[in-house]
N, C-alpha and C positions, 0 to 999 in steps of 0.2 A: 643459658640459664646458669646463674651462680648461686649455689646453696651450700652453706658450710655446716649444716646440721647433719651429723653422721648417722641418720636413721635410714632403714631400708625402704626404698620406694622407687617408682618409675618416673623418669622425666617425660617419656612418651610411651603410650601403651596402645596396642592394636589387638583387639579380641574378636575372634570369630568363634562364637560359643555354641553353635548348633552342630551336634555330632553327625547328623544326617546330611549336612551340606558338604558332601565329599568332593564336589567340583569347585568349591569356593577357594580362592587364594586370599589369604589374610593380608598380604602385603606384596605389591608388585612394583618393581622399579625398572623402567625401560629407558635405555640411553642409546641414541643413534649417533650423535656426534661426541666429540671429546675423546680423550685417551682412557679415562677411568669411568666405569659405570657406577661404582659405589666405593666410597672411601670411609673406612672406620679408623679413626685415630684415637687410640686409648693411651693415656699417659698416667703413670702412677708415681707417687713420691711420698715422702714422710718417714718418720722414725718408728712408727708402730708396726708390729708384725702384720703381714697381709698376704693373701693369695689372690693376686690380680689375674683377671681373664680378659683378653681382648674381645673374643666372640664365644659365647656359650650357646650351644644348641642342645635342647632336651626333647627327644622324641620318645613318647611312651605310648604303647598300645596295650589295652587290656584284653584279656582272653574273651573271645566271642562266646555268647551264651547258647546259641543253637545253630551254628553253621560251621562247616568245614571248608569254607572258601579259603583260597591261598591269600596271604597278605605278605607282599614283598616290600618291605620298608627300607628306606635309605636315609641315613642321617644327613648326608650331603650328596646330591646328584650333580656332577660337574660335567658339562659338555663343552668342548672347544672345537670349533670348525673354522679353519683359517686357510685362505688361498692367497698366494702372492706371486708376482712375476720376478721378484728379487730373490736374493739369498737370505732366507729367513729362518727363525727358530721358533718352535711352538712348544709351550709348556702347559700341561694340564694343571700343574700346581708348582709354584716356586716358593720354597721355604728357606728362610734365612733366620738362623738363631745365633745371636752373638751374646756371649756371656762376658763377665768381667772378673778380674782377679782381686777385686777390692775385699772380698770375703772368701768363703769356701763354698763353691757351688759346682753343680754338675749340669751340663747342658744336654738336652735331648732334642735331636732334630725331628724325630717321630717316635711316639710311644703308643703302641697298639696292644690292647688287652681285650681278647675275645673269649667269651665263656657262655655257658648256659644252654647252647643248642645241642642237637644230636651230633652234628659235625661242626667243628669250629676251625676256621681257616684264618690265620693271622694276616697273611698277605698273599694275594693271588695276582700274578703278573702274566698277561697274555699279550704277546707280540707277534702278530700274524704276518707282517710284511718284512721280516728280517731286521737286522740291526741287533744291538746289544740289549737284551731284556733286563739285565741287572749289572750295573757298572759301579764298582766300589773303588774310590780313590782316597786312600787314607794317608795322613801324615804322621801316623803313630810310630813311635820309636821303641817304646818299652811296654806296650799293651797289645793284647790280641786285636787283630783286625776283624776277624769273623769268629765268633764264639757261639757254639751250639751246645746247649745243655739239654739232654733228653734222658734224664735219669729214671723216668717213669716208663720208658719204652721197654717192651718185653719181647714180642714176636714179630715186629715189623722192622723197617730200615730207617736209620737216622738220616742218611743222605742217599737218595736214589737218583741216578742219572741214567737216562735212556737216550741213545743217539743212533737210531737205526738207519740213518741215511749217510753215515760217514763213508767217505772215499779216501781222502788223504789226510783228514783231520785226526783229532784225538778226543777221547772222552774226558781225560784229565791230563793236564800238562803243568808241571811245576818247574820253574826256571829260576836260577839265581846267578848273577854275574859278580857277586861280592868277592873281592880279593883279600878279605880278612883271613888271617891265619888262625883265628880262634876255632876251637873245637865246636862243632855243631852238626845237626842232622837236617838234611833237606826234607826227608820224610821220616817220621818217627811214629811207629805203631807199637803200642804197649798193651799187653794183657797182663794185669798185675795181680790177679787172684790166683793163688796156688791151688785152690779147690776147683777151679774151672778146668778139669782134666780133659773134657771133650771139646774145648774151644780150639779153633784153628785160627791163628792170627792173620794168615794170608792164604786165600784160596784162589787159584787161577783155573778156569775151565776154558779150554780152547778146542772148538770143534773143527777148525780149519786145518790145512795141511802145512802151515808155516810154523814158525817158532812160537812156543808158548811164552817164553821169556828170553829177552836179549839184553845182556849187560855189555856195554861198550865203554871201557875205561881207557881214557886217554890222559896221560900225564907226561910232564917233562921237567927237567931240572937235574941238579947234581946232588940234591939231598937224599940220603938213604931213606 
């Protein structure tokens, strides 16, 4: 359908209007053959200002009037089950965002904003069968790779790591093989308030019989 009138309307509309029909599915698409079950191709162009959206999902639930039943709502519920005899890769979601330098823009691969609940979790990753739970590969040269801002935190921990099954591994490892002669710090801890007289920048508690801290400095060369 081609329509050049810029008024708000629906080209196709599916309405399931009865609130009590909790088992009804407004739209179902089933694909057995073919590589793609559903394709949504959104194209935007023009000189006027615009906020284009490829897929917009709006799920709203009003407060119940006389029941305390649990309501576990999901904006998107994605299940991928795949089996293969070959060497394969499975993706729950594959996101590609490609910007352009024709103007001034900032690209976001994922923007999560969670609020309003008693407990708000931005991202929860559960990896029960091993492998890397979070892998960040950045090509940044002059910006931070991981930036945590927790300026409202008072009596909890900004970064909490528990690794109770360690044998020969490490809780934190920082490595650099850079041969640059420029001055820098591989680890930089700063407590910058002169009024924080009770603050301890580094605390080490070791209940074992071995060393609490080991500094192994190896250097070579003829420079003083």
